[in-house]
Every structure is written in structure tokens, then in C-alpha cells.
C-alpha positions in Angstrom: 36.0 -133.8 -191.1 32.3 -133.1 -191.5 29.6 -130.6 -191.0 25.8 -131.3 -190.6 23.2 -128.6 -190.6 19.5 -129.1 -190.2 16.4 -126.9 -190.1 12.7 -127.0 -189.7 10.3 -125.6 -192.4 8.2 -122.9 -190.9 8.2 -119.2 -191.7 6.2 -116.6 -189.9 5.3 -112.9 -190.5 4.8 -110.0 -188.2 1.0 -110.5 -188.2 1.2 -114.1 -186.9 0.8 -115.8 -190.3 2.7 -119.0 -190.7 3.5 -121.2 -193.7 5.7 -124.1 -194.8 8.6 -122.7 -196.8 9.0 -123.7 -200.4 12.6 -122.5 -200.2 14.3 -124.5 -197.5 16.1 -122.8 -194.6 19.1 -125.1 -195.2 20.4 -125.6 -198.8 23.5 -125.9 -200.9 25.0 -123.0 -202.8 28.0 -124.3 -204.7 30.5 -125.8 -202.2 28.6 -124.3 -199.2 25.8 -125.4 -197.0 23.8 -122.3 -196.0 21.3 -122.2 -193.2 19.2 -119.1 -192.5 17.0 -117.7 -189.7 15.6 -114.3 -189.0 14.5 -112.0 -191.8 13.9 -114.0 -195.0 15.6 -111.4 -197.3 19.1 -112.3 -196.4 18.4 -116.0 -197.0 16.8 -115.1 -200.3 19.9 -113.3 -201.4 22.5 -115.8 -200.4 20.6 -118.9 -201.5 19.1 -117.6 -204.8 21.3 -116.5 -207.7 24.5 -115.5 -205.7 27.8 -117.1 -206.6 29.9 -117.0 -203.4 33.7 -116.9 -203.6 35.4 -120.2 -204.2 36.7 -121.6 -200.9 40.4 -122.6 -200.5 41.1 -126.3 -201.0 42.1 -126.8 -197.3 40.9 -128.0 -194.0 43.5 -125.8 -192.2 41.3 -123.9 -189.8 43.5 -120.8 -189.7 43.3 -120.5 -193.5 39.6 -121.0 -193.5 39.2 -118.4 -190.7 41.1 -115.9 -192.8 39.1 -116.8 -196.0 35.8 -116.3 -194.2 36.9 -113.0 -192.6 38.5 -111.5 -195.7 36.7 -113.0 -198.7 33.3 -114.7 -197.9 31.8 -112.2 -195.5 32.9 -109.1 -197.5 31.4 -110.7 -200.6 28.2 -111.5 -198.7 28.1 -107.9 -197.5 28.6 -106.5 -201.0 25.6 -108.6 -202.1 23.5 -107.2 -199.3 24.6 -103.6 -200.0 23.8 -104.0 -203.7 20.4 -105.3 -202.8 19.6 -102.6 -200.3 19.5 -105.1 -197.4 22.5 -103.9 -195.5 21.9 -101.2 -192.9 24.3 -98.6 -191.5 23.7 -95.3 -189.7 26.5 -92.7 -189.5 29.0 -93.8 -186.9 27.4 -97.2 -186.5 28.7 -100.6 -187.6 27.0 -102.2 -190.6 24.3 -104.8 -189.8 21.6 -107.0 -191.2 18.7 -108.7 -189.5 19.4 -112.4 -190.2 21.6 -115.1 -188.8 23.4 -117.7 -190.9 25.2 -120.9 -190.4 27.7 -121.5 -193.3 29.5 -124.8 -193.7 32.7 -124.8 -195.8 35.1 -127.7 -196.1 33.5 -129.4 -193.1 33.7 -126.4 -190.8 30.6 -124.4 -189.6 30.7 -120.6 -189.2 27.8 -118.9 -187.5 27.6 -115.4 -189.1 25.8 -112.8 -186.9 23.8 -109.7 -187.7 27.0 -107.5 -187.4 28.9 -109.6 -189.9 31.0 -111.2 -187.2 31.5 -114.9 -186.7 32.7 -117.1 -183.8 33.2 -120.8 -183.6 32.3 -122.8 -180.5 35.0 -125.1 -179.2 32.4 -127.9 -179.0 31.5 -127.4 -182.7 27.7 -127.3 -182.0 25.6 -124.4 -183.1 22.0 -123.3 -183.2 19.9 -120.4 -184.6 16.3 -119.3 -184.9 13.4 -119.4 -182.5 13.6 -123.1 -181.8 17.4 -123.2 -181.6 17.6 -123.2 -177.8 15.3 -126.2 -177.6 17.2 -128.0 -180.3 20.5 -127.2 -178.7 19.3 -128.6 -175.3 18.0 -131.7 -177.0 21.2 -132.3 -179.0 23.2 -132.0 -175.8 20.9 -134.4 -173.9 21.1 -136.9 -176.8 24.9 -136.9 -176.8 25.9 -134.8 -179.8 29.3 -134.0 -178.4 30.2 -137.7 -178.5 29.6 -137.9 -182.3 32.8 -136.2 -183.5 33.7 -139.4 -185.5 30.2 -140.6 -186.4 28.3 -138.4 -188.9 25.4 -140.9 -189.2 24.7 -140.8 -185.5 25.2 -137.0 -185.4 22.7 -136.6 -188.3 20.1 -138.7 -186.3 20.6 -136.6 -183.2 20.3 -133.3 -185.1 17.1 -134.6 -186.8 15.6 -135.7 -183.5 16.5 -132.4 -181.8 14.8 -130.3 -184.5 11.8 -132.6 -184.4 11.6 -132.0 -180.6 11.8 -128.2 -181.2 8.9 -128.4 -183.6 6.8 -129.9 -180.7 7.7 -127.1 -178.2 8.0 -124.0 -180.3 5.1 -122.5 -182.2 7.5 -121.0 -184.8 8.9 -124.4 -185.9 7.3 -127.2 -187.8 8.2 -130.3 -189.9 9.5 -131.3 -192.3 13.0 -131.4 -190.9 15.7 -131.0 -193.6 19.3 -132.0 -192.9 22.4 -131.6 -195.1 25.9 -133.1 -194.6 29.2 -131.9 -196.0 32.5 -133.7 -195.8 35.8 -132.0 -195.7 
């Protein structure tokens, strides 16, 4: 019945430069929470000036899966193609160099570089360079026992990302967390 997505605030470039993002890695766009990692261009596109398709008014997971597969992701790809961000060589599948977590109607969809998505049966996800550390911290702090307690889950997610900022040079505070209810 709820989705919580958090992120740190550091961005880096190929030359080792690092800065605190003025545009957050996690933000709202209409009825969606969108979190981005990887190349900034994809995040720029989906967070700034794009109107994603209106989601169905349902929490039926099968209907949401179909919507994400047949409506949301194709609309996102069209946006990327129009902006010159999508890549495709002859005979290859289309791809982009970002990773996204998208919350819709309280369900999180990780969208990968090949436009595929998969949901984890435990409903816990990560992305970005500090993601493995945050995932381990969330597990150790008991995130899987928070299915009915969004406040506790939010505290664990925040703490896990704070831990990742201590152990990964590509992560730094502030930590931003957004909650969506179905």
C-alpha cells in the first residue's frame, strides 16, 4: 500500500569532479516518484518537462504491470528517442545508460538500461554506486519487517542511505526520501 524511495545528493563526472545536485535524484513528476542513477541525461529528461502517461486508478498488480510495459516505458523511450538519448545499433536492442526506480500507485518498478523491468518479491530495491551498501544496511536494519509500517521503513531507508554516504565516495548527504501511498 505504499512506496518509499530515497537517494543521496552527489553527482560525479568522468574526471573525478563531484558536486551536490541542485536537481534531486528522487522527485515527483505528476503521480510518480522517479529516482535516477547513472548518466544524468535520462534523469534530466524524465524529471524536467515531461508529462508521463496517466496511470490507471488501480492497485491491481497485473494491470499495473501491463500499464508499465505497454504505456509508461514506451512513452519514456519515445521521450529518449526524441531527445537523442536512446541508443540502438543495427540488430541490437535499444538501450540507455541510466537506471530508474519508478513508484506508481504504491508499487516500485526498477527500469533498467534495456527498458526492461523486474520486481523483487521482497519489494526492496537499490540503484547507483552506493546501492549495495544501502541494500545491506536496509536488510540488517530489518526493512523486510516494515511492510505495514511506512514510518519505520522511511527511517530505515534514510539510515541506510546515510550509511552508504559514509562508505562510498560517490555518495553524500543530504538524503532525500519521498513516500507514495496507493
